[in-house]
N, C-alpha and C positions, 0 to 999 in steps of 0.2 A: 764519436757521434754525440750529438746533443740529446739531452733528455727533455723533450718538449711535451707538455700536457695541455697548455692553453696557447692559442694563437690569436693575436689581436688582428682585427680586420676592419677596414674602412674603405669607403669608396665615394666617387662623385655621384653615384646613383644609390637609391635605396636597394638593399641587398636581400630583402625578404628573410630576415633572421629567424622567423618562426617556421620556415619551410623545413620539412622533415629531412631533407637531404643533408642539412648541416649536422643533425644529430645522429645520422647513420654513417658517419665517417668510419671507414674500415680500420683506421689507426687509433680509434678511440679518442680523437682530439676534441678539445673544447674550444669553441670560438667565442671570443669576446668582441662584440660588435660596437662600433661607434655610431653616433647618430647620423642622420641623413646629411650627406655632403660635408661631413666634419673631418675629412681625411687629413687636412693640414694640421688641425689640432691634435689628432691621434698620432700623427707622425712626430710632432713636436714633443709629445709626452713619452716617446719610446725610450727605454733604458737598456743598458748593457745586458746581454744574454737573452733578450726578448726577441720574439719573431713577430713581424707585422706584415700583413698583406694589404696592399693598396690596389683597388680595382678602379680603373679610370676609363671613361668613355669620352671620345673626342667631342661629341655633341654637348657634353656638360662643361667642357673646358674652354671653348672658344665661341665668341659671338659671330665669327666669320664663317662658321660651318654652313649656315643657310645659303651663303653666296659662294661657297667653295667651287661649285660647278661652273661658275662664271669667270673665275680668275685663277691664275696660278699663284703658288706661294713658295717662298724659299725656306720656310721653317715649318716644322711639324706643329700641329695643334697642341701637342704634348710638351713642347719645348720648356715652357715655364714650370710645369709640374715636374718634369725630369730634373730641372735645376734644383728645385726644392729638395727632392729625394736625394740627389747627388750630395748636396751639402750635409744633409742629416746622416747619410750613410758614412760620410767621412768623419763626422763628429762623434758617432757612436759605432766604432769599428767592430765591437763585439756583439752587436745586434745583427739580425738577419732581416733583409727587406725583400719581399716578393712583390714585384710590380706586374700586375696584369693589365694589359691595355687592349682596347677595342676601337677600331676605326670603322665608321660608317662609310661604305663605298656606294654612294647613291648616284652613280654616273649612268649616262645613256651609253650602253655598251655598243650600240651601233656606231655612234660617232666616235667612241673611244677606239674602235677597231682601226680607224684611219688617222687619228690625231692624238697628240698628247692630252691627257686628261688630268684635271686638277685633283679630283678625288683620289685617283690611283697614285698620283705624284705625292700627295700628302701622306698616304699610307706608306709609301716607300721611304719617305723622309722619316716617318715615325719609326719604322723598323731599323733604319740606320742610327737614329738617335738612341733607341733602346739598346742597340748593340754597343754603342759608345759608353752609355751609362753602365752597362754590365762590365765592359772592359776596364773602366776606371775604378771599379769597386769590387773587391773580392767577396763582399757580403751582400751583393745585390743579385737577385735571380729574376729573370724576365720571362713572362708568360704572354705569348701572342694569342689573344683570344680569337682573332680571326682564324688562325690555324687550328686552334682547339675546337672551335665550333664547326669547322668545315666538315668534320666527320659525321656529325648528326644533322648538319644543315643549319646555316646561320639563321635562316628565316624561322626555324623551329626553336632557336635558343634566345632570340631577341623578341621581345613582346611590346608592340606599340600599345596594346590595350593596357598592360600593366604600367607602362610609363604614364599614360594620361590619367589613370586611376590612382596610382600610388608613387609616381616618380621612380618606378623600378624598371630599369631597362631590360632585365632578364625575365624569361619565362621560367616555369617550373623546371623544364628540361635544361634550360640554361644554367640555373642554379645547381642542378645535379651534375652537369658536365663540368662546371667551374670547380665545384667541391671535389670531384674526383681528381681533376688535374692538380689542384693544390695539395691534396692528400698525398699524391705520388711524390711530389717534390719534398714535402715536409717529412714524409716517411724516410726519404733518403738522408735527411739530416740526422735521423735517429738510428738508422740501421744501414749497414753496408749492403750492397747488392749481392745476390747469390753468385756463386763462383762456378758451379758445375751443372751442366745440362745432360741428363741421362735420357737417352732415347731408346725405345724399342726399335726393331727392324721391320718385321712383317706388318703390313698395313699401317706403318708409321712413317718410315722414310721411303718406302715404296708400297705399291698396292699388290696384294696377293701374299701367298705363303711360299717362300723360296723352296722349301723342302718338297712341296707338292707341284708347284707350277714350273720350276726351273728358271734359269737366268733369262731366257728369251721370252718368257710369257708373263713376267711380272709387269705391273702397270707403272711405267716410269718413262717419261719422254715428253715430246713437244705437243702432244694433242690430248684433249679430254682430261680425265682424272689423273693420268700420268703426269701431266704438266703441273697439276696442283702439288703432287708429291715432290716433283723436281723443284718447284719454287719453295716448298717447305725446307728442302735441303739447302737452298740458297740462303734462307734466313738463318738456318743453323750455322752455315759457313760465315755469314756476316757476324754472328755472335762470337764465333771462334776468332775472327780477325780482331774483335774488340777485347779479347782476353778471356772469354768464357771457355771453360774446359768442357769439351764435348766428349761424352763417353757413350758406349753402347752396352745395354743389358738386354739380351735376347735369348729366349728359349728356342735353340736351334742347333743344328750341327755347325760347328765353327767353319769347316771347309766350305759349306754351302754359302754362308754369309760372305766369307772372304772372296769367294768366286765372283759374287756380284760386284764387290769393290774393285776387283782387279780386271773384270772382263765386260762389265756392262757400260757401253759407251755413253749412256745418258746420266750416269752418276755424277753428281756435283761434288759431294763429299768424297774425299779420298782417305785412305788409312793414315796419311800424314796429318790429317785434320782431327783424327781421333786420338785423344790422349791415352785412353785405356779402354779395355772392353772385357766383358764377361759373357761369352757365348757358350752356353751349356744348358743343362736341364735342371739346374738348381732353382729353388724359389728365388724370385728376384730380390726380395728384401735381404737375403743372405749376400747376394752379389753386390748390392748397393752398399751394404755394410763393409764388404771387402774393399770396394773402391774407396770408401771413406778412409779406411786404414792405410791403403796403398798410397793415396794422395796426401795423407796426413791433414785432412780437412774434415771439419765437423759435419755431421749429417745435416745440420741446419744451413749448410752452404749449398745443398743439393736441390735441384728441381727435376722432377720425374715426369716424363711424357710417354704415355702408353695408350694404345687404342682400346684395350680391353678393360671393361668396367671392373671385372673381377680382380685384375692385377692392381688397378688403382685403389680399390677398396682395401685390398690386403696391405698395400704399402702404407696407406693412411693409418690402418689399425696397428701394424707392427712397427712402423718407423714414422711416428707422428712428427718428428722434427724435420723430415724431408717434406718439401713443398710439392704436393702431387697435383698436377694440373688437370682440370676437367676440360678437355678439349671440346670445341664446337662439334655438334653432331654431323655437320656438313664439312667434309674434308676440304672443300673449296675455300673454307674460311680459315683453314689452319695457317697458311703463310702469314696472313695479316695478324692472326692471333699471336703467333710466336714473335712477330716483329714488334708488337706493342706490349709484350709481356712486361709488367712493371718490375718483376723480380730482378731483371737484369739491367734496368735503367740505371745509369750512373751520371753523377754530376760532372765527371771529368774522365778522360781516357788518356793515359800516358803511354810513352813508347814501351815501357816495361809491360804494360797491360797487353799490348799488341804482340809481345813475344811470349806471353805466359804459356801458351800451349806447348811451344818448343821447349821452354824451360822445364815444364813438368815431365815431358818425355825424357829430357836429359836427367831429371831427378830419378826416373824409373831405371834408366841405364846405370846411373850411379849406384842405386840400391842393389841392382843385380850384381854389379861388380863387387860390392862389399860382401855380398852373400857368397860369391864364388871364391873370394880371396881367403886364404888360410890365415892371414895376419892383417888386421884392419889398419894398423899403423903403417905397415909397409905399403899397403894399397893406397892410403891417403898420400903418402910421400910420392908415389909414382904418378899421380894425376896432375902434378904441377899447378898447385893452387896459387893464384896471384890476386892480391887485394889492392884496390885503389881507394885511398881515404881522401874525401873531399869535404871541405866546409860547406854547410848549407848556404846556398846563394840564390839569387833570383832565377837562375836557370834550372835549378833542381828542387826548389822549394815545394813544387806541386807533388813531387814524388815523396818528399818528407811527410806532407799532409796525408797522402794516400796510405803510406805505411802506418801512420797513427790510426787512420780510420779502419783499416782492414786487418791488422795483425792482432791475433787473439791468443795463440798458444804460447809463443815465447814473447811475452810483453810484461815488463816489470810492473807497471802501474795501470796499464790499459787506459791511459789518459788520451782522450781523443782531441789532440790539439788541432785547432783551426790554423789557417795560414796567418791570421793576425796574431794568434798565440805565439807561433814560431818566430814571427818577426819581432814581437815584443821581447821574447826570451833572448833572442840574438843581439838585441840592443843593449843588454846589460853588460857592465864592465867585466872583462875577462870570461865571458860566457864561452862555452864549448859546445858546438853543434856540428856533428860529423855524420856523413853518410858513407857507407861502405859498399863497394862494388866487388863482386867475386867472379873470377874466371878460372876455369880448369879444363881438363881434357874433354869434358862433356859440354863445353860451350861457355858463353858469356851469360852469367845468371842475372846480370843487371844489378841495380842498387837494391840490396836486400836487408840492410841493417841501418838503424838510426840510433845515435846516442846524443843526449843533451845533458849538460851539467852546468851548474851555476855556483860560483863561490858565495858562501854565506858566512856570517860571523867574522867579518873582517878579512875573509879569504883563507883563514886557517882550515876551514871545513868546506868541502865541495859536495853539493847535493846532486845526486844522480836523478835528474828530473825524468828522463826518458831513456829506456834501454830496451830495444826490441829487435827481433830478427824474423824474417820470413821463414815459415816452416819448411819451405821447399829446399832450403840449404842446410837443414839440420842434419846431424850425423857426421859432420866434417870437423868438429871442434872449432868451427868458425866463431861461435859465440864466445868461446874462451879467448881466442885471439883478439876479438874486438874489445872485450872487457879489459884485457891487458893493455891495449893501446890507449884506451880512455884513462885508465888509472895512471899510466906513465905520463900522459899529458897533464893530468891533474897535478901530479907531483912536480913536474917541471914548472908549473905555474905558481908553485909555492904552497900548495895545499898539504896538510898533514894527515887529514882524515877524510874518508869518503862515507857519506851517509846515503843509504838507499832505502826507499820505501817500497815494500812489496804489498800490492793490493791483490788479494786472492780472488779469482773468479772461478767459474766452473771449468774453464778451459786452460788456465795457466798454472796449474798446481805444481808443475815441475820446476818452477822458478825458485822456490824456497830451497830446494835441494841444490840447485845450481849455485846459489849464493853461498850456502854452507860449504860446498865442495871447493869453492874458490876463495876461501879465507874470510868471508864475512861471518860475523856472529850477531845473534839477536841483541838488540839494545833496548832495555826498559827505559821509558822516558816519561816525563811529566807532560801530559797533554798540552797544558796551557803554555808552558815554557817552550816546548819544541815547536808547537804550531806557530808561535810568534817568530821563532828562530828560523824556521824553514819558510821564508817568503811570506809569512803571515797567513799561509794557507792551511786549513785544517787537514791533517793527515787522516787517511781513511784505512790504512793498513798497518802492518808491522814494520818496524824500523830495524835496519841492519847496518852494522858499522864495520869499516875496514881501515886498519892503520896502514898508511902509505909508507911507513918505515919498514914494513915487512916485505921482503922480496916476493914479487908475484911469481908463482910457479904454476905451470900447467903443462899439459902434454901437447900444446899447440904451436909453440914458437918455431919449431923446426919444420912445420908442415906448410908454412905460408911464406911467400915472398911479397914484400910490399912494393907496388909499382908507384913510381913518383907521379904518374899521371901526366 
């Protein structure tokens, strides 16, 4: 993730920079505004690692807008602007460009109901052009303001008065709505989305108290408030299909809750959609902490939704790292509130994401199997672990980026590489970029590990730029096998020494022991010399060194079979 404190912003309209909405950003962002209609100059001045927002209005860009209702057009009013942005995005691949566009749709909807309309046609062309702009550039993010403003009402977000008085197209509400949407996108540049949704049961996924009302009398169904609870479940299921881990924490008798899941015909969620649950009479903060340990995910990955104010207050006080949602007072608003929850918004969703719930259930089965086995090594041999090692390529690079963004616990440097970083690293001579896929008796766990290494010092030394592994496959010695594979390939390429930088965070403290246990030793270095030696990049952590002349030994070789893929 990027560390962004200031965002440059420019537009074809005056953006009311003194409006309080810009200083009330939830992410604590600072906005650096350019002058009125100076967006081209602002764009031209952008540098690597900067983020810029360009806010464009079609009526500012084309002299033909006034007569648009009288004739059809084959190009979007934004075509020239998008070409300028396209060229700049390609010339500065390490910058981020957010393009917000608004189209005035000033048509007569009566006539438009029976014939093609130029206003609507222009908007459709713009949406298509924006999609192409985004598709051509990994560092461009598009925000359709017509869609963003529709929730609050476009007429409330666009101000003709402000335009004629100050050349500002937006109203106060429009500025606030734009700022909120931009903040959600930029926040995702800095922080990964949450991974776990913890739901209460009574009066949360159904109406009523199951222990008192019984299965047949809870509110859940096609009519009234029961429909709202059912639609809330649909939104939770939608999140599960996107890779969010849905868990239950309920003060209840377990049999009563399971009876609803198994026998109520209006249930949308099934037990197959629930990764784990704690249904008992313990305090909920204890159960959430247990889930965190069971899933091997930090508490800051959790979102907690409960109807009771007391439970929410207790969670905020005792587990402040957990995001505790304050739900709308009206249950009818819950489905839309869950659907739009920014904590789960993601810039991309991969096939591995869509399988995450199944993979974590498989992890739980694996953990239970290890616990039941009298001999861990024999158990691991029995589950038939197979690995496929694949170079990073165009088809899997999105997963490589996602692993960099989301992996915290077993991550050597916690370097949040972007897609352009990975492409650049891969273009270096004799670079090594490998993704590791694991299958065993508990299923296909998907691509769960990434290693990147680059020769330095004429090739005698290989720098381990990235080495990370998803926490859901820990406990199999998979990390040991992956490291052995990387070291063997380094040696085959002619390297004599492997250098690894360990950057300690609050979550990856086990890495230093892992390096020591696998033959690496701390290396005292001169900052100036080594920083120039290692790609000219300043090192942030401790340096460890491994001689490739030493035979690599670990207890993992006999546990895995490599699949040629």
